N, C-alpha and C positions, 0 to 999 in steps of 0.2 A: 255682834250679837244684840247689843242694845238697840241698834237701829232696826234690826229685824223685828224685835219684840214691839218696838214702838209702832212700826208700820202695820204689823199684823194683829196685834192684840189690843191696841188702844184706839178707841173711837172708829171702829170699822164702819159704823153706820153713817159716818160722814167722810169716808175714804175719798169720795170724788171731790169733796171740797178741798181736801189736803193736796190734791194734784192741780197744778196750774192749768187753766183753760177749761176746768170742769164746772166752776161755780156759776157761770152764766148760761149754762145749758140745762135743758130739762132732764130730770133723772130717768134712767132707763126704765125703772120700775113703773113710771107713769105712762109708758108707751103701751098701746094695746095691740099693735100689729107687729108681726115678725118681718124679717127682710123680704120675704116673698108675699107679704100681705096676709098671712094667716093670723088669727086672733091669738094673742098670748093667753096662756092658761093661768088662772088665778092671779092675774096682774103681772106675772113674771115673764120676761122675754125668754122664749124658747131658743136656745143656742146649741148648735152641734159643732163639735170639733173633731176632725178626722185625723188620726195618727197615720204616720207613713210606715209604721212597723208595729210589731207586737209591743204591748206596753212594757217600757224599760226605763232605766234611770234617765235616759235622754228626754223623756217626757215628764220628768218629775215635777216641774213647776206647775203644770196644769193640774196634776193629780193632788198636789199639796194645796193648791188654791181651792179646789173643789172640797177637799177634806176639811179644810179650815172654815169653809163657808164664805170665802171671800167673794165669790160670784153671787151667791144668794144675797149678800149685803148690798150688792149693786143692782138688785132686781133681775138677775139672770138665773135661769134654770138651765145648767149646762150638762149636756150629754157628751161624754168622751167616747168616741168610737174607735176601738182597736183596729190596727191595720194588719198587713201581712205581706207576703212575697210579691203580690201583684195588685196592691190596692190602687184604684184609680183616683188618686188624690185630687188632681186638678179638675177632672170632669165632675167629681162630686161638688166641688166649689162652683164650677161654671153652671151647673144645673140647679144650683140653689138648694141642694140637699143638705149641705153643711154651710155654716157661716165662716168657719176658720179651719185651718189644717196645718200639719207640720210638713216641712220639706227642708232641703238644703239649698244654699244660694244658687248653686249651678243648676238645680232643678227649675228654679224660678226663671232663669235665662232660657232654658229649653222650652218651658211652658209658653213663654212669651213669643218665642220664635214660632211656635205653633199657632199663634194668634189668640191665645187664651188670656183673659183679663185677670191675671194673677199678680198680686202685689205683696211684698214682704213688709210686715209692720213691726217686727221685733226679732232679734237674733240672740238666742240664749248662749250659744257656743261661739265665742270670738275666734277660737282656733279650731281647725278641723280635726276630728278624731280619726280620719282615714289613715290606715297603715297597711303595710304588708308584713305579715307574720312569717317568721322562719324559725326553725329549731336552732338553738345555740350550737348544737352538734353539727350543723350544716357547715359551720365555719364562715357563713355569710355575715359580714359586719356592716355592709353598706349596700346601696342599690347597685353599685358596680359589681358586686359579688353575685348577683342574681343570674348571671350568664350560666347556662347549662341547667337551670332549675326549671321545674314545671310550676306554673302559676295558675291556681284556681281563681277565677274572677268572673264577675257578672258582666257579660259583653255589653258594649254600648255606653259605658260610663265615661264621662269626659276626662276623669283623672287618668284613665288608661291611655287616651289619645295624647294627653300631656306628657306622660311617661315615654310613650312611643316617640314623640317629637324630640325627646332628649336622647334617644337611642338606648334607653335603659332596657327595653324589651326586645331588642334585636336578636339576642340569642336565648330568649326565654320561650319555652313552649307554653302556649296559653290554652287552657281547657276550662269548661264550665265550672263555676263555683257550686259546690255541693250543699252549702248551707250549714256546714258543720266543720269541726276541727279534726275529725276522725282521720282523714288522709294526712294531714300535717303531723298528727301524733304518731302515725304508723310509719311514715317515710320522711327522712330528713332531706330528701330531694324535692319535697313539695313545699311550696309557699302558698299562702292564701290571702286574699283581701280580707280586711277586718276593720273593726272600730276598736280603738285602743282601750275602751272601758268595758268591753264585752268578752270577745273571744279569748284574749290572753288568759283570763282566769280559767276558762274551760280546759285549755291545754295544760295549764299548771296543775289543775286538779287531777290530771291523769299522769302526773309525774314527769312532764316534759318541760324543760327549761326552754323559754322562747325569747326571741329578740324582736322588737317592734322597729320597723323602718317607717318613720313618719313621713307621709307624702308632703306634708307642709314644709319639711326641710328642703324640698326641691323647689319650693315657691308656689305650690298649689295649695291655697288655703282659704277656700270659700267658707262663709258662715255656715254653721250647722244648727240643728234644732230651731229652725226659723219658723215663726208663726206667719202664715200667709192668709190672705183673704182676697176679695175681689175689689176692683176699682169701683164697681157699682155699689157695693155695700159702703165703702168709704164715702162716696158721694152722698148716698141716701140716708145713712145712719152713722155719721161720724162719732156720735156719743157712745153708741154701742161698741164700736171698734175701740174707742179710747178706754171704756171701762174694762172690756175683756183683756186688752193688752196690759193695762196697768195692773189689774188684779193678778194676771198671770205672772208678771214680773215680780210682784210682791210674793207670789207663791214660790218663785225661783229663789228669792233671797231666803225665805223661810226654809225651803227644802235643803239648801246648802248648809244652813246653820243646824238644822235638826230634821232629818228626813223621815222620821218615824211614821208620821201620818201619811205622807205621800207613798212610802214604800209599802205600807199596809194596803193602801188602795191599789197599787200596781199589782201586788201579789194576788189580790182578789180578782183583778181584771185579766191577768195574763194566765192563759190555760196551756202554755207551752213550755212547762218546766222551769219557770222562773223561781229562783230561791232567794231567801233573805241574804245569804252570803254574797250572791251575785249583785244584788242591789247595793249592798254596802261597799263592795269593791267598785261598782259603777260610780257611786257618788264621790268616792275618794279620787278616782281618775278624772271625773268631770270637773272638779273644782278649778284645776289650773287651766282647763279649756274654756270655762265660763268666765273666769277672772284671771287671765294671764298677767304677767308682770306689767304694771302700769295701768291696769283697769281695776277700778274700785268696784265693790259689790253694789254700790249705789247706781252704777252705770250698766247694770244688767239689761240686755236687750238692745244696746246701742248699735247703730250702723252708720257708716259714712259713705258719702259719694265716692271718695277716693278708692275705697275698697271695692265698691261695685263697678266702678270704671275699670279697675285693674282686672277684675274677673271677666267682664265682657271682652276686654281686649284679649285676654288669654284664650277665651273660648272662640273668639273670631279668628284668632291666629291658627287654632287647631282644626277649625271648620270654615275654611275660606268661602265655601258656598253659602254659608249662613251669615257671613260678615255683614254688618250694617243693618240687620233686621231689628236689632234691640238697642235701645238707648238706656244706658245705666240709670239715668234719673227716673225712668219709668218703672224700674224693677222694685223700688222700695219707697216707703213713706215713713219717715222717722218722726213726724210731727206729733204722733200720739205718745211719744216718750219725752217730749219737751216738758221740763219741770218736774219729771218723775222723781228726781233725786232730792227734791225738797224735803226737809226734815221738820218743818213747822206743822 
């Protein structure tokens, strides 16, 4: 808590100086053009970030950073754009309509396979929230118990191919995901794809005890709530990328310590039935995903080549026709996090 307060509430006007690598570069607030050449308004850099879903706790860090004025302190006027079921995240980046966006690590690999210039610059969730939900009354206690069940899932997701490769879905009937827990609540023979910090609460609120089967337990564990940008922006405006990444990570630290401001902003932005209870539940479930055992809060956002190489190898194995198209080292750039955990 003391570290968060120090980073967030003390000397924000010199936040950039507190992070290594920032002191020898021009301040973002002194730049007059945006990434695509447009003139900045009022001396502030106009920055847009595209969410990959409706505003939820998984985006809490950027909402907290905006609410606390962290972006403004670094000369940025940030617009957070809500996503939805079919938000074209990568095309928005590629066309220069936004400067940053949210995705999962496996999405980054897919985008790069498609020839898109997408690069991850920070990963909030070290562990994936991906899970399969079942009723406790179903008697299913592990993935092996899914045989004979009907799984509602979003077709085309790599985690499904990974599960198929392990034979887990051989005797499972797959049908389209309906975007709700209604079928799961009504029928103990139904399983649904989910995120561990969202759908479980909805089912429990309807009086149904559920069990989470975490896909990460199978070995599929891509980073989640990843901030992505383009290689072009990294090359042309590295200081802007550094400022946005580090302010967002400070926002994440603050959000996990006291999410009140971020949650208020999320409630105002989410028009799809979000509640305070759901956000409080989400933050509680997020904490061990963002800072699992062995990961200090000072390291929020961290990424490693080893993790990216493992993910690319897994995705190449389940999609041999795509193998070799993507080099793991091109998927991410962790240099903007260097020195971020400094406390001076």
